[in-house]
N, CA, C, O and CB atoms as a CASP TS submission, in Angstrom:
PFRMAT TS
TARGET T0000
AUTHOR 0000-0000-0000
METHOD Language model
MODEL 1
PARENT N/A
ATOM      1  N   MET     1     -13.940 -20.862   7.650  1.00  0.00           N
ATOM      2  CA  MET     1     -14.425 -19.494   7.841  1.00  0.00           C
ATOM      3  C   MET     1     -13.271 -18.595   8.277  1.00  0.00           C
ATOM      4  O   MET     1     -13.081 -17.502   7.744  1.00  0.00           O
ATOM      5  CB  MET     1     -15.572 -19.454   8.889  1.00  0.00           C
ATOM      6  N   LEU     2     -12.504 -19.077   9.258  1.00  0.00           N
ATOM      7  CA  LEU     2     -11.376 -18.267   9.732  1.00  0.00           C
ATOM      8  C   LEU     2     -10.352 -18.084   8.624  1.00  0.00           C
ATOM      9  O   LEU     2      -9.738 -17.023   8.505  1.00  0.00           O
ATOM     10  CB  LEU     2     -10.716 -18.916  10.964  1.00  0.00           C
ATOM     11  N   GLU     3     -10.166 -19.131   7.805  1.00  0.00           N
ATOM     12  CA  GLU     3      -9.198 -19.016   6.711  1.00  0.00           C
ATOM     13  C   GLU     3      -9.645 -17.946   5.721  1.00  0.00           C
ATOM     14  O   GLU     3      -8.825 -17.189   5.201  1.00  0.00           O
ATOM     15  CB  GLU     3      -9.022 -20.373   5.992  1.00  0.00           C
ATOM     16  N   LEU     4     -10.963 -17.888   5.462  1.00  0.00           N
ATOM     17  CA  LEU     4     -11.479 -16.894   4.527  1.00  0.00           C
ATOM     18  C   LEU     4     -11.244 -15.490   5.077  1.00  0.00           C
ATOM     19  O   LEU     4     -10.793 -14.600   4.357  1.00  0.00           O
ATOM     20  CB  LEU     4     -12.983 -17.126   4.258  1.00  0.00           C
ATOM     21  N   ILE     5     -11.555 -15.301   6.362  1.00  0.00           N
ATOM     22  CA  ILE     5     -11.361 -13.983   6.987  1.00  0.00           C
ATOM     23  C   ILE     5      -9.879 -13.617   6.969  1.00  0.00           C
ATOM     24  O   ILE     5      -9.517 -12.482   6.657  1.00  0.00           O
ATOM     25  CB  ILE     5     -11.906 -13.976   8.449  1.00  0.00           C
ATOM     26  N   ALA     6      -9.025 -14.584   7.307  1.00  0.00           N
ATOM     27  CA  ALA     6      -7.578 -14.313   7.317  1.00  0.00           C
ATOM     28  C   ALA     6      -7.108 -13.942   5.918  1.00  0.00           C
ATOM     29  O   ALA     6      -6.289 -13.037   5.755  1.00  0.00           O
ATOM     30  CB  ALA     6      -6.788 -15.543   7.841  1.00  0.00           C
ATOM     31  N   GLY     7      -7.619 -14.634   4.914  1.00  0.00           N
ATOM     32  CA  GLY     7      -7.227 -14.332   3.538  1.00  0.00           C
ATOM     33  C   GLY     7      -7.636 -12.919   3.149  1.00  0.00           C
ATOM     34  O   GLY     7      -6.875 -12.202   2.498  1.00  0.00           O
ATOM     35  N   VAL     8      -8.843 -12.518   3.552  1.00  0.00           N
ATOM     36  CA  VAL     8      -9.316 -11.161   3.231  1.00  0.00           C
ATOM     37  C   VAL     8      -8.438 -10.131   3.928  1.00  0.00           C
ATOM     38  O   VAL     8      -8.037  -9.138   3.321  1.00  0.00           O
ATOM     39  CB  VAL     8     -10.805 -10.976   3.651  1.00  0.00           C
ATOM     40  N   ILE     9      -8.137 -10.367   5.209  1.00  0.00           N
ATOM     41  CA  ILE     9      -7.310  -9.414   5.965  1.00  0.00           C
ATOM     42  C   ILE     9      -5.921  -9.312   5.332  1.00  0.00           C
ATOM     43  O   ILE     9      -5.384  -8.217   5.171  1.00  0.00           O
ATOM     44  CB  ILE     9      -7.196  -9.845   7.460  1.00  0.00           C
ATOM     45  N   ILE    10      -5.346 -10.463   4.975  1.00  0.00           N
ATOM     46  CA  ILE    10      -4.011 -10.456   4.357  1.00  0.00           C
ATOM     47  C   ILE    10      -4.066  -9.731   3.010  1.00  0.00           C
ATOM     48  O   ILE    10      -3.171  -8.953   2.677  1.00  0.00           O
ATOM     49  CB  ILE    10      -3.478 -11.912   4.170  1.00  0.00           C
ATOM     50  N   GLY    11      -5.119  -9.993   2.244  1.00  0.00           N
ATOM     51  CA  GLY    11      -5.249  -9.342   0.939  1.00  0.00           C
ATOM     52  C   GLY    11      -5.345  -7.831   1.091  1.00  0.00           C
ATOM     53  O   GLY    11      -4.686  -7.088   0.364  1.00  0.00           O
ATOM     54  N   ILE    12      -6.168  -7.372   2.039  1.00  0.00           N
ATOM     55  CA  ILE    12      -6.309  -5.929   2.272  1.00  0.00           C
ATOM     56  C   ILE    12      -4.975  -5.352   2.743  1.00  0.00           C
ATOM     57  O   ILE    12      -4.581  -4.264   2.325  1.00  0.00           O
ATOM     58  CB  ILE    12      -7.429  -5.642   3.320  1.00  0.00           C
ATOM     59  N   GLY    13      -4.287  -6.085   3.612  1.00  0.00           N
ATOM     60  CA  GLY    13      -2.994  -5.604   4.127  1.00  0.00           C
ATOM     61  C   GLY    13      -1.985  -5.464   3.006  1.00  0.00           C
ATOM     62  O   GLY    13      -1.248  -4.480   2.943  1.00  0.00           O
ATOM     63  N   VAL    14      -1.950  -6.461   2.108  1.00  0.00           N
ATOM     64  CA  VAL    14      -0.995  -6.406   0.996  1.00  0.00           C
ATOM     65  C   VAL    14      -1.339  -5.242   0.073  1.00  0.00           C
ATOM     66  O   VAL    14      -0.460  -4.467  -0.306  1.00  0.00           O
ATOM     67  CB  VAL    14      -0.991  -7.741   0.205  1.00  0.00           C
ATOM     68  N   LEU    15      -2.618  -5.119  -0.292  1.00  0.00           N
ATOM     69  CA  LEU    15      -3.017  -4.028  -1.186  1.00  0.00           C
ATOM     70  C   LEU    15      -2.748  -2.687  -0.516  1.00  0.00           C
ATOM     71  O   LEU    15      -2.276  -1.752  -1.162  1.00  0.00           O
ATOM     72  CB  LEU    15      -4.513  -4.150  -1.574  1.00  0.00           C
ATOM     73  N   GLY    16      -3.049  -2.588   0.787  1.00  0.00           N
ATOM     74  CA  GLY    16      -2.812  -1.337   1.514  1.00  0.00           C
ATOM     75  C   GLY    16      -1.329  -1.016   1.548  1.00  0.00           C
ATOM     76  O   GLY    16      -0.930   0.131   1.346  1.00  0.00           O
ATOM     77  N   GLY    17      -0.506  -2.037   1.806  1.00  0.00           N
ATOM     78  CA  GLY    17       0.942  -1.811   1.863  1.00  0.00           C
ATOM     79  C   GLY    17       1.467  -1.333   0.525  1.00  0.00           C
ATOM     80  O   GLY    17       2.280  -0.410   0.464  1.00  0.00           O
ATOM     81  N   VAL    18       1.004  -1.963  -0.551  1.00  0.00           N
ATOM     82  CA  VAL    18       1.451  -1.560  -1.889  1.00  0.00           C
ATOM     83  C   VAL    18       0.986  -0.137  -2.173  1.00  0.00           C
ATOM     84  O   VAL    18       1.739   0.668  -2.721  1.00  0.00           O
ATOM     85  CB  VAL    18       0.916  -2.537  -2.975  1.00  0.00           C
ATOM     86  N   GLY    19      -0.253   0.171  -1.802  1.00  0.00           N
ATOM     87  CA  GLY    19      -0.786   1.522  -2.030  1.00  0.00           C
ATOM     88  C   GLY    19       0.028   2.563  -1.278  1.00  0.00           C
ATOM     89  O   GLY    19       0.336   3.627  -1.816  1.00  0.00           O
ATOM     90  N   VAL    20       0.374   2.255  -0.031  1.00  0.00           N
ATOM     91  CA  VAL    20       1.161   3.202   0.772  1.00  0.00           C
ATOM     92  C   VAL    20       2.538   3.393   0.145  1.00  0.00           C
ATOM     93  O   VAL    20       3.028   4.517   0.043  1.00  0.00           O
ATOM     94  CB  VAL    20       1.299   2.703   2.239  1.00  0.00           C
ATOM     95  N   CYS    21       3.157   2.294  -0.274  1.00  0.00           N
ATOM     96  CA  CYS    21       4.492   2.389  -0.890  1.00  0.00           C
ATOM     97  C   CYS    21       4.424   3.242  -2.153  1.00  0.00           C
ATOM     98  O   CYS    21       5.292   4.086  -2.378  1.00  0.00           O
ATOM     99  CB  CYS    21       5.050   0.976  -1.225  1.00  0.00           C
ATOM    100  N   MET    22       3.401   3.028  -2.974  1.00  0.00           N
ATOM    101  CA  MET    22       3.269   3.799  -4.210  1.00  0.00           C
ATOM    102  C   MET    22       3.018   5.267  -3.888  1.00  0.00           C
ATOM    103  O   MET    22       3.567   6.151  -4.546  1.00  0.00           O
ATOM    104  CB  MET    22       2.129   3.238  -5.086  1.00  0.00           C
ATOM    105  N   ALA    23       2.182   5.532  -2.869  1.00  0.00           N
ATOM    106  CA  ALA    23       1.874   6.914  -2.489  1.00  0.00           C
ATOM    107  C   ALA    23       3.135   7.607  -1.988  1.00  0.00           C
ATOM    108  O   ALA    23       3.413   8.747  -2.361  1.00  0.00           O
ATOM    109  CB  ALA    23       0.768   6.954  -1.404  1.00  0.00           C
ATOM    110  N   VAL    24       3.899   6.916  -1.141  1.00  0.00           N
ATOM    111  CA  VAL    24       5.136   7.507  -0.607  1.00  0.00           C
ATOM    112  C   VAL    24       6.126   7.759  -1.741  1.00  0.00           C
ATOM    113  O   VAL    24       6.764   8.810  -1.789  1.00  0.00           O
ATOM    114  CB  VAL    24       5.773   6.582   0.467  1.00  0.00           C
ATOM    115  N   ALA    25       6.253   6.796  -2.650  1.00  0.00           N
ATOM    116  CA  ALA    25       7.175   6.959  -3.776  1.00  0.00           C
ATOM    117  C   ALA    25       6.734   8.141  -4.640  1.00  0.00           C
ATOM    118  O   ALA    25       7.574   8.919  -5.093  1.00  0.00           O
ATOM    119  CB  ALA    25       7.243   5.661  -4.625  1.00  0.00           C
ATOM    120  N   ALA    26       5.439   8.282  -4.870  1.00  0.00           N
ATOM    121  CA  ALA    26       4.930   9.389  -5.682  1.00  0.00           C
ATOM    122  C   ALA    26       5.199  10.713  -4.979  1.00  0.00           C
ATOM    123  O   ALA    26       5.579  11.692  -5.621  1.00  0.00           O
ATOM    124  CB  ALA    26       3.416   9.221  -5.957  1.00  0.00           C
ATOM    125  N   MET    27       5.003  10.746  -3.661  1.00  0.00           N
ATOM    126  CA  MET    27       5.250  11.978  -2.904  1.00  0.00           C
ATOM    127  C   MET    27       6.730  12.344  -2.970  1.00  0.00           C
ATOM    128  O   MET    27       7.073  13.506  -3.185  1.00  0.00           O
ATOM    129  CB  MET    27       4.799  11.818  -1.427  1.00  0.00           C
ATOM    130  N   MET    28       7.608  11.358  -2.787  1.00  0.00           N
ATOM    131  CA  MET    28       9.051  11.622  -2.828  1.00  0.00           C
ATOM    132  C   MET    28       9.458  12.078  -4.227  1.00  0.00           C
ATOM    133  O   MET    28      10.269  12.993  -4.378  1.00  0.00           O
ATOM    134  CB  MET    28       9.853  10.358  -2.417  1.00  0.00           C
ATOM    135  N   LYS    29       8.890  11.435  -5.244  1.00  0.00           N
ATOM    136  CA  LYS    29       9.233  11.785  -6.624  1.00  0.00           C
ATOM    137  C   LYS    29       8.760  13.205  -6.934  1.00  0.00           C
ATOM    138  O   LYS    29       9.521  13.999  -7.486  1.00  0.00           O
ATOM    139  CB  LYS    29       8.603  10.774  -7.620  1.00  0.00           C
ATOM    140  N   SER    30       7.525  13.530  -6.589  1.00  0.00           N
ATOM    141  CA  SER    30       6.994  14.864  -6.859  1.00  0.00           C
ATOM    142  C   SER    30       7.756  15.900  -6.036  1.00  0.00           C
ATOM    143  O   SER    30       8.007  17.009  -6.510  1.00  0.00           O
ATOM    144  CB  SER    30       5.478  14.928  -6.545  1.00  0.00           C
ATOM    145  N   GLY    31       8.125  15.541  -4.805  1.00  0.00           N
ATOM    146  CA  GLY    31       8.853  16.475  -3.943  1.00  0.00           C
ATOM    147  C   GLY    31      10.223  16.773  -4.523  1.00  0.00           C
ATOM    148  O   GLY    31      10.648  17.928  -4.542  1.00  0.00           O
ATOM    149  N   SER    32      10.924  15.741  -4.999  1.00  0.00           N
ATOM    150  CA  SER    32      12.265  15.947  -5.556  1.00  0.00           C
ATOM    151  C   SER    32      12.160  16.765  -6.844  1.00  0.00           C
ATOM    152  O   SER    32      13.059  17.545  -7.158  1.00  0.00           O
ATOM    153  CB  SER    32      12.972  14.581  -5.828  1.00  0.00           C
ATOM    154  N   GLU    33      11.069  16.591  -7.588  1.00  0.00           N
ATOM    155  CA  GLU    33      10.909  17.340  -8.830  1.00  0.00           C
ATOM    156  C   GLU    33      10.635  18.809  -8.529  1.00  0.00           C
ATOM    157  O   GLU    33      11.078  19.692  -9.262  1.00  0.00           O
ATOM    158  CB  GLU    33       9.773  16.745  -9.682  1.00  0.00           C
ATOM    159  N   GLU    34       9.894  19.069  -7.434  1.00  0.00           N
ATOM    160  CA  GLU    34       9.584  20.453  -7.084  1.00  0.00           C
ATOM    161  C   GLU    34      10.841  21.188  -6.640  1.00  0.00           C
ATOM    162  O   GLU    34      11.051  22.340  -7.020  1.00  0.00           O
ATOM    163  CB  GLU    34       8.520  20.505  -5.978  1.00  0.00           C
ATOM    164  N   TYR    35      11.680  20.535  -5.840  1.00  0.00           N
ATOM    165  CA  TYR    35      12.877  21.203  -5.303  1.00  0.00           C
ATOM    166  C   TYR    35      14.121  20.955  -6.131  1.00  0.00           C
ATOM    167  O   TYR    35      15.195  21.455  -5.795  1.00  0.00           O
ATOM    168  CB  TYR    35      13.128  20.749  -3.894  1.00  0.00           C
TER
END
């Protein structure tokens, strides 16, 4: 049970981290294009 919960938390953390990285990269890219 704990392994399942840990796996879900790790999965959400990885997806969240990737999402944040992509969002930051998109913001930096759009910002550099604007200026």
